N, C-alpha and C positions, 0 to 999 in steps of 0.2 A: 701521581705527579700533579702539580698545579701549574697552569699556564697563565701568563699575564700579557696584556696588551701593552706594548712598549709605548711610552709617551711620544707623540709626534708621528707615529706610524700611520701612514695614509691608507694602508690596506686594512679594511675592517675585518677581514677573515683570517688574520694571522695572530698567533700567540707565540710567546717565547717561554721555554721551560728548560730546566737542566736536570740531569739525573746521574747517579753514580754508575760507573762501569768497573767491575772487579774482574781482572784477568784470571783465567783458569790455569795458565801456564806462565812461568817467568823465565826469562833468558838474560844472560849477562851480555855486556857489550861485545865480548869476543865471539858471541854466537849469533846475535841478531843484528843485522844491518839496518833493517827498516820494517815497519809494520803498517798495515792499513786497516781501517775500520769502514765497513760499508753499512749504511743505514737505509732501511726501507720504510717509507712513510705509507702506512696502510690507510685505506679509506675507512673512516669511522663507521661502525655498524652498531645497531641498537643492542643493548645488553640482553643476552639470550639466556641468562641464568635465573637464579631465584635467591631469596633471602631465607636462611635457616635461623631459627631461634630455639630456645629450650623446649618449645612445645612440639617441634618436629618440622618436617617440610618435604617437598618432592620437587625434583627437577627432571625434565624429560627433553631429550634431543634425539630425534630419529627413533631408533629401536632401543636406545639405552635409557634406563631410568636409575636415578640415585634417590634413596629414601632414608630419612633419619626419623627415628621415633622420639617420643617424649623423653627428655633427659639426655639424649645423645649429644646435644650441643651445649657447650659451656656458656655461650652467649649468642648474640645476634651477629651473624656473619653471612657474607655473600658467597655463593657458590656458582661456578660456571662450568658447564659440561660441553665438550666439543668432540664429536666423533673423529677418528683418524682412519686413514687408509691402512688396512691390514697388510697390503703389499709392501709397506715400508719396513716391516719386521720379518720379511721372508727368511732371513738368516737364522731365525730362532725356531722355525717350524719345519716339520718333516712328517713322515707317515705316522709317527708315534705322537707328536705334538701338533695339533691342528688349530690354527687361529680361528676363534669364533667371534671376537669383537676386539676393537682397539679404540681407546678414547683418552682424552686429556681432561684432567680435573684441576680446577683452582679452588682450594678449600682450606680453611683453617678453623680452629676452635672446637674440634671434636673432643668431647669430655674424656678424661682418662679411663681406660678400660672399655670404652665404647667404640663402635665402628659404624661405617656407612654401608647400608644394604645396597647391593648392585643387582639389577635385573636387566636381562637382554631378551627382547622379543624374538621369537622364531628359533629358539635353541632346540637341538635334538633332545628328545625325552629320555629320561632314565640313563643319563650319562654322567661321567666324572669330568670335572673342570678344575682348573687352577687359575686364580687371579694373580698376576705378577706385575711388579712395577719395573719399568725400564730405568736402569741406573747407569750412570757414567761418571767416573771420577778417576783422576790420576792415570788416565789412559786406559782404564779398565771399563769394559762395556758388557752388560749382561742383563739378566732378569732376576730380580729379587722376589722370591715367593712371598705372597701377601695373605692368601686365604685359599684353602681347599674347599671345593663346592661340589654339589651334585644336583642334577635336575630331576624333577618329579615327572609324573605322567602327563602334566600339562606344559612342561618345559620351564617351570619356575625354579629358580636357583635357591638352594638352602645350604648353609654352612655345615661342614662335617668336621670342623675343628673340635677337639675335646674341650670340656668346660674349664679345665685348669691347665697350667703350664706343665710341660712345654707345649705351646700352641702358637700358630701364626696369628698376628694381631688384627688382620683385616685392613680394609681401606680406611686410613685415618688422616691422610693429608694429600697435598697437591702432587701432581706428577702425571706421567704418561703410563697407561696401564694396558696390558694385553690379557685377554681372557682366552685360555687355551683349553681345548678338549683333549683329555687324556685317554690313551688306549688301555692303561692299567693304573691302579692306585699307586700313589707315591707316599712314602713314609717320611717322617721328620728325622733330621740329623742335626744334632746340636753339639756344641763344644766351646772350648776356650783356646785362644792363641797365646802362647807364652814365648818370651825371649830366652836366650841361652842362660841368662841369670835367673830364670824362673819368674820374672815379672810379667804382668799382663801387657800384651801388645795391642794397641787400639788403632783403628782406621786402616787395617790391612785387608786386602781382597782375598776372600776364601772362595774357591771354586770346586764344583763337582766336575772332574775331568771328563771331557766329552759331552757335557750337558751345558745348557745355557745358564744354569743357576749360579748366581753370584751374590755374596753378602759381604759387608764390611764389618770387621770386628768392632764391638762397642768399647766404651771406656774401660770396661772390666775385661776386655778381650773376648767377650762372648759373641757367638754368631748362631744363626739358625738357617738351615737349608732343607731341601727335599731331595729324595732320590728314589728311583724305581726299585722294585724288588730285585735282590741279587747283590753281587759285589760291586763296589764303586770306589774310586780313588779321589781323595781330597788333596788340594794343593793350596798353599799360601806362600806369598813372596813379599818381602819388604823392598819396595822400589828404590829406596834410598841406599840401604846397605847392600842390597843384593842377597841377603840371607833368605833362606826358604825352608819350607817344611812340607812333608807329605804324610798321609795316613791312608789306610785301607779299611773300609767298613763293609758290613753286609746287612742289608735290609731283609729280614726274614718275614716279618709281619708288618705291613704298612700301618696297622693300627697302633703299633708300639714304637715309640721314639728310640733312636739309636744315639748314644752319647759317645763322644771320643774327644781327644785333645790333639792339638797341633803345636809342635815346638819348632822354633826357628833354629836352623843349624848355620853356624858361621861359614860364610863362603868368601873366598878371596876375590879380588877385583878381576874384571874381565874387560877385554876390548870390545866395545859395542859399536864402534864406527871408525872408519878410516877414510880420509880424503886425500888423494883420489881413491875411489872404491877398489877393492880387491879385483884384479882382472881387467881394470879399465884400460882403454886404448886411446890414442890421440891426446895424451895428457900434455898440458903446456910444459915447456922445458924450464920455466922459471917459477912454477907454482910452489908455495909452501905445502908441506905435508903435515896433516894433523891426525892425531890419534885420540879418541874419546873413550873414557873408562866409565863403567857403570856406577862407580863410587869413587870418592876422593882417595888418592894414593898419597903415601907419605913422601914429602919432599926429600927426606934423608935417603930414601931408596932410589931416588931418581938421579943417578949419577951420569958421568960423561958417556957411558955406553948404554944408556937407557933406550935410545933409538939408534939404529944403524941402517944406513942406506948403501947398497952395493949395486954396481952395474953388472954387465955380462961377464966381466973378467974377475968378479968376486972381490975386488978391492974396494974397501969402504970409501965413500965420497965425502970430502970435507964438508961439514955442515955444522950449524949451530942449532942447539936444542933448548927448549924452554918448557916450563910447566906453569899453567895459570894459577892464580891465587886460590881458586876453589879446589885445585888438585884433580880436576876431572878431564882436562884437555892438555895434551902435549903437542908441541909444534917442532918440526924439523925444517930448517931453511937451508938448502944447499948453498955453498959459497960460490959455486960456478954454475953456469948454464949446463943442464943435463944434455947428454948426447942424444941426437935425434933418432927416432925410430928404433929404440932399443928397449929391452925388458930391464926393469929395475926391481930389486927386492928390498922390502922394509922389514926389519926384525925388531921386535920389542923384547927387552931384556926380561928374563924370568926372575931377576932380583927385585923387581918392583913389588912393593907390598902396600896393603892398605893401612889405615891409621891404627888398626888393631894388630898389625903384624902378619896378617894372612897373605900368602904369596899369590902371584898372578896365576890365573887359571884360563883355560880355553886357548883358541888359536893365537899364535904370536907372530906368524910370518905372512906377509901380504905382497903381491906383485902388481905392477902396472907397466904399460908401454908408452913411451913418449911419442909426441907427434913427429911427423917427418919435417924436413926443412920447409920453411914457410913458402918458398918459391914453388915447391912441388906439390903443395896441398891443393886438393880440389876446391873449387868455389862451393860454398854452401848453398843449399836450396831450401826454400820455404814451400812445403807441400801442404795443400789443403785437401780436405775430404768434403764431399757433398753433405750439407747439413742434414741431420736426422733429428726430428723433433725440435727444430729451431736451434740446434747446437752444431757448430762446425769444428772439426779437429784441425789444429795447425801444428806441423812438425817441421823443425829445422834439422837438417842433416848434420852429420859429424863435420866439425870444422867450420860451422857457420858463425858461431860466436866465440868470444874468449871464454875459456873454462871458468865457471863460477860467476860469470857476469850476468847482469840483469838484462832481460829481453822483454820489451813491452809489445804485446799483441794488440792490434788496433782494428776495429771495424769502422772503416772510414765513412760508411753510410749512416751509422747510428751514433758514432762517437764513443762507443763502449770500448774500454781498454781493460786488460788484465796483464799482470806481470809474472814472469816465471824466471827461474835461475837456470843458466846453461849448465850442462853436465861437464864432467872432466874432459870429455872428447869434443866439447863445443856444440853438442846437440841439445835440443830442447823440444818439449811438446806440451800442449795444453789445449783447451777448448774455449770457444767464445760464442755467445749468441749471435746468430747470423742467418740470413736467407741465402739462397743459392747464388743470387746475383750481387750480393753485397761485396764491395771491394775490401779485401783484407790484406794487411801488411804487418810487418814487424819492425821495431826500432831496436837496434843493438847499442848497448851502452858499454864502452870499454873502461879500463881502469882509470883513464884520464878524464872521464866524464863526457867524452865525445860521443855524439849520437850519430849512428849510421842507419838510414832507412833501408829496409830490405823488402822489396815487393815480392808478391807471391810468384812462385815459379810454375806451379801447376795445381789443378784441382781435380781430384779423382772422384768420379761419379759411380753410383751403385750399379749402373747398367754397363760398366766397363769403359765408358767414354772418358776422355781426359780433356780438360780445358787448359789451354796455354795462354800466357799473357804477353805483354809487349817485349819481354826478354827472350821470347822464343823458347825452344827446347827440342828434345828428341823424344819421339814416340816409338815404342817397340811393340812387336807382336810376334808370337812364335810361329815358325814355319817348319816343315819336315827337315829343312836343311839348316836350321838355326834361326836366330832372331832377325827379322827385317826391321829397318828403321825408316822413319819419316822425319826429316830434319827441318825445323823452322828456324831461320836465322833471326837474331835480335832485330827488332824493328819491323819485321814482316807482319806482325799482328798489331793493329792499332790499339786495341784495349784487351779484348778477350774473345777467343774463338774455341769452340768445343769440337773435338775430333773423336772418331771411332774407327778402328781398323778391325775388320773381320777377315782373316785369312781363309781362303776356300781351297779344298783339295783340287788338284788339277783335273781329276775326273769330273767333278761338279762343274768346273769352268767349261770344260769341253761340252757338257750337256747344255749349259746356258748359251753357248755359241753354236748350238746345233751341229757340233762336230765339224765346224768349218774353220780350218786353220788359216792363218794369214798366207797370202800368196807366196809360195816358195819357202815358207818359214814354218815355225812351230810355236805353240803355246807352251810357256814355261811355268805357269802358275797363275795366281790371281788373288785379289783381295777387294773387299768392298770398302770404300773410303767415304765416310760421312763427315760433313763439315757444316756447322751452324755457328751463327754469331757474326763477328766482324769479318768482312771480306779481306783477303790477304793483299798486302801491298807488294809482296814478292812471293813467287811460287815456292813450294816445298821441294826439297831434294829427297830422293828415295834411294835406299840401299837394300837390294833384294838378293838373298843368298840362293844359289843354284847348285845342283849336282852336275859338275862338269862331265862326269862319266856318261851322263845321259844325253849330252848334246850330240846331234848327228852332224859332224863336221866333215869337210873334204879331207882326203889323205894329206897329211902333213900340215893341215891348217890348225892354227892355234886359236883359242877363244878370243884373244886380243885382236885377231885379224877379222873377226866377224862383227857385224853391227847388230845391236839390239835396240828395242824401243818399248816404251810404256804406252799402251794403247787402251782406248775405251771401245769395246765392241758395241755397235749400235746397228739397228736395222733401219735402212733407208731405202725407200722405193721398193720394198720387198726384198732387198738384198742385204745380207749381213756383211758389214765392212768394219775395219779397225781404224778408228779415228786416233791419230797420233797425239799423245799428250806431251811426250818428251823423248829425247834420244837417250840411250843408255850405253855405257861402256863396261867392259869386263875388267874388274879389278879384284884380284886375290879372292876368288870364289864368290864375288858379289857382282850384281849388275847395279851400276850407279848412274844416276841421271845428271845431266849438265844442261840446264834449261835453254839459254839463248841459242838460236832465235826461236825455240819452241816455247809454247805457253807455260808448260810445267804443271805439276799437280797442284790443285787448289786455285788455279788461275780463273776457273769458271765460277759461276754463281754457286752459292751454298746449296748443299743437298747431298744425295748419295749417288755414287757412281761405281761401276765395276771397272777396276783397273787391272790390266793384264800385261805382264812382261812377255814379249815375244822375241823370237830370234828371226831376223830378217833373212831374205833370200841371199844365196851365195853371191859374192861380188863386192866391189868397193862401193860404199853407199855415198851418193851425192846428196848433199843437203841443198834443198831448193827453198827459197823464200820469196815473198812478194806480196802484192795486194790484189784482191778480187774487186774490180770496180765496174761501174756502168758508165758508158759515154755515148754520146750521139753519133750516129752514122756520119753526120756531116763533118765530124772532126777529122775523118780520114785516119791515116796511120798515126799512132800515138807512141811516143818514146817512153822509156822507163823513167827518164828525168821528169817528163810531164806528169806521169802517174804520181811520182813522189811529191811534186809541188802542188798537185791537186787540181790542175786545170791545163787546158791547151787553148791557144789563140790562133784562129784561122780567119784571115781577112778582116781583122778588127772585131771578130765575134769570139767571146770567151765561152768555151765548152767545159763545164765542171766535170771532174772525175768523182762520181758518187760512190762512196765505199759501200760494199755489200757485206753486211754482217751475216754470219751463218751460212755462207756459201760452202759447198762441198767441193774440194779440190783434189784431183788425182793426177797421176803422171804415168806415161807409158812410152815406149820407144816409138818414134814417128814412123819407123819402117814397118811396125807391126800393128799400127792402129790408124784409123781414119775417123773423122768426126761422125760418120754414120754408125760406127759400132757403139755399144753401150758405154757410157762414161763410168759406170760402176759395175764391177765384177765381184762375185762372191769371194770374200777373203781379202779384197783389195785394202791396202793401207792408204788411208786418205787423210786429209786435213780439213778442219773447219775454221773459217775465217773469224777473226774477232770483230768487235764493234767498229774498229777502224779499217776492216777489210783485210788485215794482215793475216798471213798463214805461214807455216813452215812444214816441209815435207821431206821424206827420205826416199831416194830412188836408187835401186841396185844397178850399178854400171858394171855388168858381168862380162863374161868372156866374149859375148856377142855385142861389142860396143856399138851402140847406135850412132848414126851421124848426128841425130838431134833427139831431143826429148819433147814430147807433146804434153803440155799442161792443159787440163780441161777443168772447167768449173760449171756447176749447176746451182740454181737458186730458185726457191719457191716463187719469187716474184716474176720469174721468167720461165713459165712452164714450157717444156719442149725445146728450150734454147740451151746451147752450150757455148760458154765463153772459152776462148783458147789463147794460148801463146806457145810459140815454138822457140826453144832455147838450146844452146850447145852445152854439152856436159863439160864440167871443169871440176878440179879437185877442191874439196872444202876442208877447212880446218875444224878444230873442235868446237869453236863458238862462232864461226863465220860461215855462211852458206857459200857454196861454190857457184850457184846459179841464182840469178834474179829473174823471176818470171811473173808477169802480171796478166792473168787471163781477163779479157774484156768482154762484158756483155754489151751488145749494141742495141740501141733503141733508135726509133725514127724521129727525125725532125726535132721538135722542142721538148720531147720527152713524154708525150701523152701515153705511150705504152707503159713507161716506167711508173709514172705517178697515177695510181688508181684509187687514191684516198681523197675524200672530200675534206675541206677544212673543218676545224672544230670551232664552236662558238660559245663564248661565255658572256654574261651580261652583268654589269654593275651599275649602281645608281648612287647619287649623292643625297642621302637622307631619305625621308619618307615622301612618296609621291602623293600630292594633295590635290583635291578637287579644285578646278578652275585656275590652277597655277601651271603655266608652261614650265616643264622641268626636263633636265637632260638625263638620258639613259645612255650608257657607254656599251657599245657592241665591240667585243674583242675577238678577233679572228686569228687562227694559227693554222698553217698548213705544213705538210711534211716535206715539200719540195719547192714550192713556188709561192709567189705573192697571192694571198687570198683576196676575194672581193665579196662585199655584201650587195647582192643583186637587187633585193627588195626587202622591205619590212612592212607588213600589212596587218591592220587590226581585223580580227575575225569576229564580227558582231554576234553571230549565232552561237559561238562558243564562249562568249563573254557574259558575265552575270552582274546585275546590279546588286549591291550588298543589301540594300533595304528591302527590295521586293523579290529578289531572286530571279527576275525575268531577264531574258536576253536583251542586250543593248541594241539601240538604234545605230545606224551607220554614222549619225552625227554626234553620238554621245562620247566618242573617243577617237582621236586622230594621232598619227605618228608621222613625223617628217625626218628623213635621214639626211645628214649633212655630208660634207666632203670627207674622203678617207685621210687617215694619218698613218704614214708608214712607220712602223715601230721595229722593223727588222726585215731581212731578206724574205722571210716566209711568215710575217705577221703584220696585221693591219688593224687599226681601230677606227670606229665611226662614232660620232655623237649624234644621237637622234633626240628630237624634241617631242615629248608626249604631253597631250592636253586632254583631260577628261572633264566632262560636265556633271558627272554623278559619281558617287563612291561605287567602285566596281572592281571585280576581278576581270582584267582585260587580257584576252588571248591574242598573241601576235605571232604570225608566221614569218620567220626570217629565212630567206633563201641565200645560201652562200655558194661560191664557185671559186675555182682556181685556174691557173694558166693552162692546165691540161684538160679543162672541161669537166672536172669532177664536181657535181652539183649535189646539194642536200638541202632539205627544208627542216628548220628547227622550230619547235613550238616553245614560245616564251610566254610566261605568265607574269603580268605586272599587277600590283595591288595599288589601287587608288583610294585613298582614305579621305574622309571629311577632316577639315582642320580640327585639331584637338581642342577640348575645352581648356580653360586656364589650368595650368599645372606644370611645374618645372621638374624635369628629370634630374635626380641627384647624382646619377652616374652616367658616364659616357659609354657609347657603344665601343666594344673592344675590336670589332671588325666592321668597317664601313661597308664592305661588300658582302656582308652576311646575308645568305638567302635561305638559311635553315629556320623553319618556324619553331617557336617555343613549344614546350609541352609540360604538362603537370607531372611532377615527380612523385609527390605524395600529398595526401589530404588527411587531416586529423579533425574529427574522427574518420576512420576508414568508411568506405562506402557501405551503408547499412548499419554503421555503428551507433553507439549512444553518445549524444552530445554532452559535454561537460562545461558548466559555466556559460552556456549560450555562445560558445566561440567555435568557429571553423577556421582552421589554419591550412592554407593551400601553398605548396612550395612549387616553384617553377624551375625549369632546367637552365634558365638564364634570366637576366633582369628584364622586366616588362615595363611598358610605358605607363606613365602616371594616369593616363585616361582610364585605367581600370578602377581608379578611385574617384575621378572627377566626372565620368560619364555615368549617369544613373542606370543606363541600359547595359553596361558592361557586365554587371553581376545582378542576377535576379533570383528570387526565392518564391516557391509556391508550396502551400498557401502563403500569400504575401504577409510579411511582418516587417517592421522597421529594421533597416540595416545600417550599420556603421562599418566603413571599410578603411583599414590602415595598411599602408604599404611599408615594408621594412626599409631601413636606410640603404640596403644593398639592392632593393627593388626585386628581390627573388622570392619574398614570402609575403602573402596577403593574409591579414587577419580580418575575418568577417564576424562582427558582433551582431547577434540576432536578438532583438527585443520582442517581448510579448509572446514567447513560445508557449504552446498549450501542452500539458502533460499527456503522454501516451500518443503523440501525434507524429506522423511521418512527414518530413519536409524534403524538398528537392531544390538544390542550388545549381544554377546554370551559369557558366562563363560563356559569353557571346563571342564566337570565333571572329566575327567581323569587327569587333571593337578591341578585344584583348590582343595585344601584339607586343613584339619585342622592340628594342631600341632601334633596330634596322627597319621597322615597319612590317615585319613578317607576322601575319596573324596566326592564331592557333589553327592547326590543321583542321579541326572540327570543334564544334562547341563541346565544352566539358561539362558533364553532368554528374553530380554526386548526391547521395541521399543519406539522411541521418534520422535517428529516432530520438525523441525526448523520453526521459524515464517515465514509466507509468506512475500513476498516483500511488503513493505509499512506498515507493522505492527511493532510497536516499543514497546519494553518493557519499562514500566514506570521507570524513574530514582528512585533509592531508593529500588528497588526490589533486594533481595539478591539471594535466590534460590527458583525458582518457583516449588512447589511440584505438584500442580494440578491447573486446571482452569475449570471454567464453565461459561455459559452465562445465563443472566436473564434480559429480558426487555431491550435489547440493551446495557447492562452493562456486562463487563467481570470481574468475581471475581477470584482472584489469591490467592492460599494458598502459603505463602512465609515463608521460614525458614531463620531466621536471625542468621547465623553462628551456628545453632543448639541450641543456648542458649535461644534466644527469638524468637517470631514469631508473625506475624500479618496477618490479612485478608485484602487485598487491593482490590480496584475495580477501573475500568477505562472503558470509552466508547470503544466499539468495532468499527472497521472501518479502513479506509485507512489513517487516519490522521497521520502526522509525529510528532505531539505534543499531545499525549494522556494526558488526565487530570486525576489526582488523586482525586476522589470524597470523599472517606472516608477510615479510617484506624481503625481497632479494634485489640488491643493487645491480644495475645493468650498465653497460657502456652507453655513451651518448646517443640520443635520438633513435629509440626503437620505432619501427614502423609497422611490423606485422607479426602475428603469431599464429600457430596452428597446433591443435591438440593431437597427440599421438597416444591413444588409449591402450593400456594393458600391453605394452610392447616388451618382448623378451630379447635380451641382448647381453653381450659381454663387453666390459670396458677394456680389457686386455685379452690377448690371445689365450693366455692360461688362466684367465679370471673365472669367477663364478658366474652362473647365469642369474640375471636379475630380471624380474618382471615388474615394470613400473608404468604408471601413466606419465608421459613426458609432454613437454611443451617446447616447440621449436620457435625461436624468436630471431628476427633479423632487424638490422638497423645500421646507422652510421651517419656521420655528417658529410656534407658535400663541400667542395671548394678546395683551393690550393692550401697546403699546409695541414690538411686533415688526414687522419690515419687511413681511413677507408671504411668499407662495409664489413660487418661482422655477422656471424651466425652462432647462436648459443642453443644448446640442448639442456633443458632444466627438468630435474626430477620433481614432479608436482604431486607425488602420491601422498606426501605428508604436508598439508598446507601450513603447518607451524614450522616446518623446516625445509624450505625450498633450497635445493642444492643444484648447482651447475655440474653436469657430468661430462660435458664436452663443449669446446668452443674453439673458434679459429677466425682469423682475419680472412674474409672470403674474397675481397676485391680491394686493390690499392688504387683503382682508378677514381680520382677525386671528382670526376664528372658523372659517375654512374651511381645508381642507388638500387638496393634490393627492396622492392616495393610490395611483394606479395609472396606467400608461401602456401603450398597445398600438400597434403599427405595422401599418397596412394602406395600402400605397402608393396615393396620394401623401400620405396624412394620418396624423398621430398622433391617437389617441383618448385623451384625458386625463381621468381621473375626478376631479372636484372634489367633496369631501364638505363640505356646509355644515350650519349649525345647522338650517336649514329644509328640508333635503333634499339630493339629489345632482344633479349636472349633468355630462354628458360633453361636453367641448369637442373639436371636430373641427378640427385645426390643419393647414393646408397647410404642409408642412415647408419647401418652397422659399420660400414667401412669408415664413415666419418667419425664415429665414436672411437673406433680403434686407432685411426690415424691421429686424431686430436689428443689421444692418451699415450702417444709415443710407441705404437706398435711397430715392430721391426719391419723394414722394407723388404720386398721380395718381388718375385714375378707377379705383376698385377693380375688379380683374379676377381671376378664378380661374386664368387662364393656359390654355394649350392643350397637352394631351399627345396629340399626333397618333397615335402608335403604341401608346398605352395601356400603356407600360412603367413608369409611376409617376414619371417625371421630366419636366422641361420644357426640356431642353437639346439635344434631337435635331433634325435637319432637319425643318422643318415645325412644330416646337413654338414656343410663345411663353411667356415668363416671366410668372408672375402679378404683378400690381401689389399690393403689400401693403396690406391694410386692417386696422385695429385693432378687434377686438372686446374681449374681456377682455385680449387681447394680440395681437401681429401674427400674421396668418394664421388667426385664429380665425374660420372661415367659417360654422359653424352649431353649434348645441348641441342636446343631448337632455336634457330635464328629467324627473326622476322625479316621481310624484305628490307633492303637498304633504306635507312631514314624513316622507317615505319615503326610505330609504337604499338605494342600489344596492350589493349585496355583490359581484357579479361581472358581467362583461359580455363580449361578443365582437363583433368587427367584421370585415367582409370587403369587398372591392371598394371600398376607400377610404371606407368608411362607408355605402355604398349599401345594405348589409345590416347590421343591428345588432340584437342581442338583449341582454337583461339580466335578472338575478335580483334581486328585491326581497324581503327577509325579512319575516316576519310582524310586525305591530305591533298589540299589544292584541288586539282581536277581529278585526282585519283580517288575512286570511290572507296567506301568502307567495304570490308569483306569478312566473311566467316570461313575459316579454312581448317581442314583436317591435316594435321602435320604428321601424326603417326597412326598407322592402322595395322592391327595384328602384329605389332612389334617391329614394323618396318617403316622407314620414311615413306610417306605417301607422295607419289609422283603423278601429277595430273596428266592425263593423255588427251584431254580436250578442254576447251575453255570453261566448261561447266563442272568439271571434276573438282572435287575437294571443296 
């Protein structure tokens, strides 16, 4: 193809071209509604082949070589060789035929009678092989034998074809080829295909039955195949006429060819398809019925009775029939709407004949069942499965769409769509690229062109959990008494929530509750309920089946007369109690919840709980509801109305009712309990109040009816105290409590006992604080109960430091003066303080805060006072005026200790930095000193340092001064940043074409360089090490944008797939990725570097989608990679099982996560006694555990050994916090310091 630049095209990198497309299948308008063409534009790669001419040539790619000798080529032609994965041809291999190599060749111009010699490195010696070409035509797929071969004592292949015909011609043209190792020799089978009239039949597929061998007959009807010793059957079929022929041959001596002939026998037409399909259900009552034949039928034989449709009564249904012009498709259209929900039978007349007069053969009768009445049909559901290998399955249930209509599947996160046709029952299924949290939906298209969006109903996960969406749904789990259900109403889930239900045997539940039943009741079962994702806006309903025969009831008592509850067993104050979740009623063998006024299942925060249905004590259950609140003693008696309104007024003084969230509330007869007895008894059924203080409780009002009920509440904020309320019992309805009881916690006076928390303090400032300029700092205070106060704010000179000298400040060097308070709320206050400093300094300020209850705290505040900046205007504005987080270096090119390229150092920051980094000469320094030019990028996040006058073979150190380099909010670097680089020694030349060398490593006399191509593209280059002035570029591999670090993994043994072969290669792990909104994220590649001329990616994955984080370093300690991720809030080291990552990235099936077994401790999992890990996904596949630095602290360097069992790291200083060296893992366990000096 030739591409041209269009006139007027402003984009210099675009070309326009056109090319022909020839369809391989043709359809008539009655068969094909629409078609789509998908184009993939591939990244251009350098030509990896060779030029062959009549003098011969050689091309090598990996372990495969193609060789032509003198005279083998008719002219000068290009040849390209590309290895293929043998796993793609697994259907052709077995214990007898084993794949040894697979490759694709683009080749033309082989001279007549000549062939291309194929050699594959590492073959088994003294074995038999067969080279076959993968062929596909007219729907036939198989292997065409090309050449029989054998290997000698060194594994070199030689042809064993006879010198004269019949013989296989060898590799003579383009195609995909498979080299198979044979367990026994194969002999040649040749012949000719003829038609019934005796003429040659060309282009017909000839097969060896039960073998992969396939050949298409030539113009003279001839064909050539192979077969193993013994008897074999041959088959040929004409796909147009349906005529076929068979023959049986016997290979006695593989060295002697077997000749036979195949004759086509006339066959009558057959029905090869009906719509709706035979046995279909839920078929539309107004659908046309079509019958497809394998060959054209004669219109004269297609009479009025050619197709007959009958119902259950056997009477034919009035209908019109037609035959298309091609004579291959017949249509029956009923004149009336078909009866709903009934079986129908379609009969095809045996009088139908083909154009040659042959009668109809094969099945002629077919059945289907129509859909039920539309009003009674169930609503369709769109069910998703958790993506595996980046692919999610989407299934629409029966009745979801109109039969035969189009359904568009949509990934709303990526915009990817695919289209599928609904079946005759309205169901559909297909897959779509997606991640687990991508929103997926479907669009239904009806016959009128109307589009109906269909959101997902549920997503099924591999661990048995199920995600539901805003439409709600029903979750089921098996119990010994039948399925239990958890029902989520539509709208109760804002977007997506994932649930998991694990039913437990009653015996296990009793063990978990220490065999403590509820007071006067019994445990009836239990299940673990796990919920993650969006919190519910309405609680879930539960239907739990029980065995009524096992209920211990009173004589004559019915289950409907007893009260049940769903409870959560918890241990509180050393006592096991049952916290009530919801009330339950007996309905037809099930216990069913009815939430109000109870919180209901799922009303608490996400997580896992044990839910236990219990039978309450005998008696009429009274529902009690109310609020647990705290109020001052001075308020005196408080009414229920005052609790409801939230305050009481006494003598002009307002006393607030403070809700107590998390209070434990219990009830008992007043005649049997006094406040001195314990509030909690083993097995007591209790309630826990919500954030508003609300609770709901059940109390058995038995035969000994008490005069009153005592409600008691305890709360952690009131140790040793019991709040109480006495109420009279009254009947309750299903959803309304019979009693309102508000237990009160009393505190003294203004609430000093209740409020035990000091106010919190945050500080903000307007811009950068400058020397000699009085500027305002805002002190913002917030308390939990009362108005906070700033008692004092004082500069601490001894803890403050001058930036220039590092010495403590004098008392006169910095002052702070606090202004009047500004009330911003009932429990929040702000103050404006004026700060004046006479020198650039880090100023420590102690601020003392207090509240109305006397809770006092001292807060240490650090203010940074800077010199006025040199001239220079920031091109970007600060995104957060109150930003107090200092910037940090994300990456540096070259890496620390790397080789500089073109005299340039590129430093990337976590956020925009101030222009002073380029205008202040002391911001960036280099030793030994050389002239520097500094350029800040337009986004002010990347600094280019150009170094002049560098000396060959010299080490240089670049330092960023923490006192001068700062972000737009004035926050300085936590500590000075230091990086070192080397200049190439004399005689070492950087290969032309290298842009920015990020890192280098050596392997087997070859130097591998990680190169950034202007940040947008990147490649892995390699070249011989040594003193030559003309280094050679051996190989190039394109990488994703902005690689940062790489690590050598020498001689590692691994498997790409669970059932794959063991490979031992030298690998390179590479990380990188762009930062910023709109960027994809950070990536990890594993590259096979054992052949520098053919660098191959064997595994890759997107490792992080956080656009503020960067994978900045990588280290290898078998069997794990330790990858440093630098985030805005701190650093994390990921410990990645390399074998698990390779398996997961290559689509290994999910299962129970396992780290694998390395029996001999050599760092791999493929030796005898080893077992492969089962990939599990953390941040990415194989991410087994992580190490996190303290909050907002950045790890600058780290070391690992013994697969991460020993790990240390260095964290630079940050503000007043010193730098430290810490042991994170010791002998395989997280190291926990027991004294300040430990670790």
